[in-house]
C-alpha positions as CSV (number, residue, x, y, z in Angstrom):
1,M,21.1,2.7,14.3
2,R,20.4,4.7,17.2
3,R,21.9,7.7,15.5
4,L,20.0,7.3,12.9
5,V,17.1,7.0,14.7
6,V,18.1,9.9,16.6
7,L,18.6,12.1,13.9
8,L,15.5,11.4,11.6
9,S,13.6,12.0,14.8
10,T,15.0,15.6,15.8
11,A,14.7,16.4,12.0
12,I,11.3,15.6,11.5
13,A,10.3,17.6,15.1
14,S,12.3,20.8,13.9
15,L,10.0,20.6,10.4
16,L,7.0,20.0,12.2
17,L,7.6,22.7,14.4
18,T,8.7,25.4,11.5
19,A,6.7,24.2,8.9
20,G,3.2,24.5,11.1
21,P,3.1,28.5,11.7
22,A,4.2,29.2,8.0
23,A,1.4,26.9,6.8
24,A,-1.1,28.3,9.7
25,D,0.2,31.9,8.2
26,I,-1.0,31.0,3.8
27,D,-4.5,32.4,3.3
28,G,-4.9,34.1,6.7
29,G,-5.5,30.7,8.2
30,E,-8.7,30.1,6.1
31,G,-9.2,26.2,4.9
32,W,-10.2,25.5,1.4
33,W,-13.5,26.1,1.8
34,G,-13.0,29.6,3.3
35,V,-13.5,30.3,7.3
36,N,-14.4,27.2,9.2
37,T,-18.2,28.0,11.1
38,D,-19.3,25.8,13.6
39,I,-22.0,23.5,11.2
40,M,-18.9,23.0,9.3
41,V,-17.3,21.4,11.9
42,T,-20.4,19.4,12.8
43,F,-21.0,18.1,9.5
44,F,-17.4,17.0,9.3
45,G,-17.5,15.2,12.9
46,F,-21.1,13.6,11.5
47,G,-19.6,12.1,8.1
48,V,-16.5,11.1,10.1
49,L,-19.1,8.9,12.4
50,I,-20.9,7.4,9.7
51,V,-18.0,6.9,7.3
52,I,-15.6,4.9,9.5
53,P,-18.4,2.4,10.7
54,A,-20.1,1.9,7.4
55,L,-16.4,1.4,6.3
56,L,-15.3,-0.7,8.9
57,T,-18.3,-2.9,8.3
58,F,-17.8,-3.1,4.4
59,L,-14.3,-4.6,5.0
60,T,-15.4,-7.0,7.8
61,L,-18.2,-7.8,5.1
62,L,-15.8,-8.3,2.4
63,Q,-12.9,-10.3,4.7
64,S,-16.0,-13.2,5.7
65,R,-16.6,-13.4,2.4
66,L,-13.2,-14.3,1.1
67,D,-12.4,-16.1,4.3
68,K,-15.7,-18.3,3.3
69,R,-14.3,-18.7,-0.2
70,K,-10.7,-19.8,1.1
71,Y,-12.3,-22.7,3.0
72,E,-14.5,-24.0,0.4
73,R,-11.7,-24.1,-1.7
74,M,-9.8,-26.1,0.9
75,A,-12.3,-28.2,1.7
76,A,-13.2,-29.0,-2.1
77,E,-8.8,-29.7,-2.3
78,K,-9.3,-32.3,0.8
79,A,-12.0,-34.0,-0.6
80,R,-10.3,-34.4,-4.0
81,A,-6.9,-35.4,-2.6
82,A,-9.1,-37.8,-0.3
83,T,-11.1,-39.7,-3.4
84,R,-7.4,-39.6,-5.6
85,D,-6.6,-42.6,-7.7
86,E,-3.7,-43.5,-6.4
87,R,-3.2,-46.2,-9.2
88,H,-1.1,-44.5,-12.1
89,G,-1.4,-46.2,-15.5
90,W,-4.0,-48.4,-17.5
C-alpha cells in the first residue's frame, strides 16, 4: 500500500511539473478572455467574495429547513407510537 501511495504521488507530481509550463505556453499565456488586467482580477475577487458567503448562507438555510422537517416527522412518529392502540382485532 505504501509503495502504491509513493508511486502515485510521484507520478502526479511529475505530471504537474511537466504539464504546467506546457499549459502556460499555449496561446502565449493568455486566459479565456485575453490578457488578464487588474480590473478583471479585482472583479473576479469580488465575485468570489460575494458568491461563497451567499452559497454558504443558502446551504445553511436549506440544511436547517431539512432538519426542522426531520424533527417534526420524528415527533409525529413518536406521538403516533404513544397513542397507538395495542389491542389487535375486534
